C-alpha positions in Angstrom: 47.5 32.0 -46.2 48.1 32.4 -42.3 49.5 35.9 -42.1 50.1 35.8 -38.2 53.6 35.7 -37.4 55.0 32.7 -35.3 57.2 33.8 -32.4 60.7 32.4 -31.9 59.7 31.2 -28.3 56.3 30.4 -26.8 55.6 32.1 -23.6 53.9 29.6 -21.1 51.3 31.3 -19.0 53.1 30.0 -15.6 55.7 32.9 -16.6 52.9 35.4 -16.0 51.8 33.8 -12.9 55.5 34.1 -11.7 55.7 37.8 -12.7 52.3 38.4 -11.1 53.5 36.8 -7.7 56.9 39.0 -8.0 54.7 42.3 -8.5 52.6 41.6 -5.6 55.3 40.3 -3.3 53.6 37.2 -3.0 55.2 33.6 -2.6 54.0 30.4 -4.3 53.0 29.0 -1.1 50.8 32.0 -0.2 49.3 31.5 -3.7 48.7 27.9 -3.0 47.1 28.5 0.5 44.7 31.3 -1.1 43.7 29.2 -4.0 43.9 25.7 -2.5 46.0 24.6 -5.4 48.5 22.0 -4.5 51.8 23.4 -4.1 53.3 20.8 -6.6 50.9 21.7 -9.4 51.2 25.3 -8.9 55.0 24.9 -9.0 54.9 22.7 -12.2 52.6 25.4 -13.8 54.6 28.1 -12.9 57.8 26.4 -14.4 55.9 25.5 -17.7 55.7 21.6 -16.9 51.6 21.9 -16.7 48.9 23.5 -18.5 46.6 25.7 -16.9 43.2 23.8 -16.3 39.9 25.4 -16.1 40.0 24.6 -12.3 43.4 26.5 -11.8 42.2 29.3 -14.0 39.2 29.9 -11.7 41.3 29.6 -8.6 43.7 32.2 -9.9 40.7 34.5 -11.0 39.5 34.5 -7.2 42.9 35.0 -5.9 44.5 37.5 -8.3 41.4 39.1 -9.8 42.5 38.2 -13.4 39.7 36.5 -15.0 39.9 32.9 -15.7 39.0 33.3 -19.5 42.2 35.3 -19.7 44.4 32.4 -18.2 42.8 29.8 -20.7 43.5 32.2 -23.6 47.1 32.4 -22.7 47.3 28.7 -22.3 45.6 28.2 -25.8 47.9 30.8 -27.5 50.9 29.1 -25.9 49.9 25.7 -27.3 49.3 27.1 -30.6 52.7 29.0 -30.6 54.4 25.7 -29.5 52.8 23.9 -32.3 53.4 26.6 -34.8 57.2 26.6 -34.0 57.5 23.1 -34.0 55.9 23.1 -37.6 58.1 25.7 -38.8 61.1 23.7 -37.3 60.0 20.6 -39.3 59.5 22.7 -42.5 63.1 24.3 -42.3 64.5 20.5 -41.7 62.9 19.7 -44.9 64.5 22.3 -46.9 67.9 21.3 -48.5 70.1 24.5 -49.7 73.3 24.1 -50.9 75.5 27.2 -50.0 78.5 27.9 -52.2 81.8 27.8 -50.4 82.5 31.5 -51.2 79.2 32.3 -49.3 79.9 30.2 -46.5 82.6 32.4 -44.9 80.0 35.5 -45.0 77.3 33.5 -43.5 79.6 32.2 -40.7 80.9 35.8 -40.0 77.4 37.2 -40.0 76.2 34.2 -37.7 79.2 35.3 -35.3 78.3 38.9 -35.6 74.6 38.6 -34.9 74.5 35.5 -32.9 72.6 33.5 -35.6 72.3 29.7 -34.8 72.9 27.7 -38.1 70.9 24.7 -38.5 
């Protein structure tokens, strides 16, 4: 049995690149020039539309001093989390629970109060 917890959302490593740039006061363009990563590839990676490849991880290591294996591990964790989130969603969709009418009002009120999303 898998005892690891699946997060509600997966964090793409591009978000961490964005955070790192912000902390260093660096622009995407400057990082692109320093690493040789095409601006379009860097932009797509930062916005979570492209995975971090070995080449990008190595370029980030040289430019930012963060080891390439860290970037690869972050990408792998994102991929695993995304797959687990999808599986959980699919598993929940297969569960068919009928809630008595008397309980629906309570559930709706709790949903409103706590911001739950009814599936």
